[in-house]
N, C-alpha and C positions, 0 to 999 in steps of 0.2 A: 206540177201536179195536174193530172188530167181531170176532166169534169166528172168522170165516173168515180174517181178516187175521192174527189171533194164531196160527192153525194154520199158515198159510204161513210166518210168521216162525220158528215152532218147527221146521218142516220144513227151512227154509233153514239155521238154526243147526245142526240135526242133521246136515244134509248137509256143512256146513263142518267140523264136528268130525270126522265120519267121513273126510272128504277129508284133513284134517290128520293123522289117525291113519294113513291109507293112505300119505301122503307120508313120514311118519316111518318107517314100515315099509320103504318103498322105499329111503329113504336108508340105512337100516341094512343092507339087502341089498346095495345098491350099494357101500357102504364095505367090506363083507365080501368082495365079489367083487374089488374093487380091491386089497385086502390080499393075497388069494390070488394074483392076477395078478402083483403086484410080487414076491412071494415066489418064484414060479415063474421069473420072468425073472432075478432075482438068482441063484437057485440053478443055473440052466441056463447062465449066463454063465461063461466060462472066465477064470481069473485072468490078468493080464497076463504075457506071457512075457518074461522078462528076457533081453536079447540079450547075448551075450558080446562080448568085444572084437573089433573089426573085423579087426585085424591080430594075428598071433602075435608073440611076442618076436623070433623069427628073421626074420620078414618085416620088422618094424620096423628091425632091425639092417641088413638088406639094403637097405631103402629109404634109410636114413641113409647107408650107404656110397655108393649111387648118387647121392644128392643132394649129398653132399660133393664127389664128382668133378665133377658138373655145376656146382656153385657155384664150384669152382676155375676151370673154363672160363669161367664167367660173369664172374668177377673178371678173368680174362685178357682178356676182351672189351673192357675199358676201355682196353687198350693200343691198340685200333683207332681210338679217337677222335682222338688226336694225329696218327695217320697220315693220316686223312681230312682233318683240318684243314690239314695241311701238303701235302696233295695228293700224297702219296707212293704213287701208285696201284699200282706193282709190289709194294710192301711190303704194301699192303692185300690184294691178291689172294693173296700168299704166306701172310699171316697167316690168312686165311679158310680156305685149303686145308691149311695146316699145323696149328697148334695147335687151331684150331676145327674141324678136319676130322672128328673123332670125335663132335662134339656131337650130331649127328642120331641116331646109333646109341645113344648113352648116354641121351638124352632119351626115345627110343622105348622102350628097355628099362625105364626107370623108370616110364614111363606104363603099361606092361603089368603092372607089379608092384603098381599101386594097386588099390583096391577097384573092382569093376565100375561103380559109379555115377560114379566120378571119372575113369575111363579115357577116355571120349570127350572130355571137356574138356581133359584133359592131352595127349592125342594131337593135338587141334586146336591147342593153344598151342605144342606142340613143332614141329608142321608150320609154323605161322606164323613162329616164330623162324627156322627154316631157310629159309623163303621170303624173309624179310628179308635173311638173309645172302647168298642168291643175288642179290637185288636190289642189295645193296652191291657184290658182285663185278661185276655187270653195270655198275653206275655207275662202278666203278674202270676197267673196260675202256673205257667211253665218256668217262671223265674228267668225270663229272657230279657235282660237289660237293653240289648241293642234294638230288639223289636219294639220295646216299650218307648224308648227314646225317639226312634224313627216315627212311630205313629203319633206320639205327642206333638212333635214338630209339624207333621202333616195335618193334624187336627187344628192346630193354631192357624196354619195357612188357610185351611178351609173355612175357619171362623172368619178370617179377614175377607175372604171372597164372599161369604154370606153377608157380612156387614156392608160391603160395597153396593149391594143391591137395595139397601134400605134407604128410603128418601129421608132427607134431613129437614 
């Protein structure tokens, strides 16, 4: 190896060593900056806010009272099935307008007492139950067993959807 080649090799090695030292210095600075950034982000973050209960004790008691009344009417609705099966259309209409007459008002009242996120779904389910009762009444007037049976089943499904929204 000639002297010029040796000098170039020494310069190259010298540059590599200097470059490695610069990189080590940059890594240290970068690590320091990241630690400071992480510290600032953690210290500026707010602690999670614990939410209180959605319903107060009084609200839960009121909801339970309303739902008990509605469950009683729902249980009474099972009396409608044999009337439809026997095609006792006058009794079907009387039952819908009699014992089940307050169902719409009570379900609407209960839906309004739920938390705001649950209210639209509860109001929709209550409305659908009532629409099925209207359809059963119309079927009774038309003496249409198939329509009455179909809407009776759908009313029961909508009742279940409504009760799924009620807190326990």
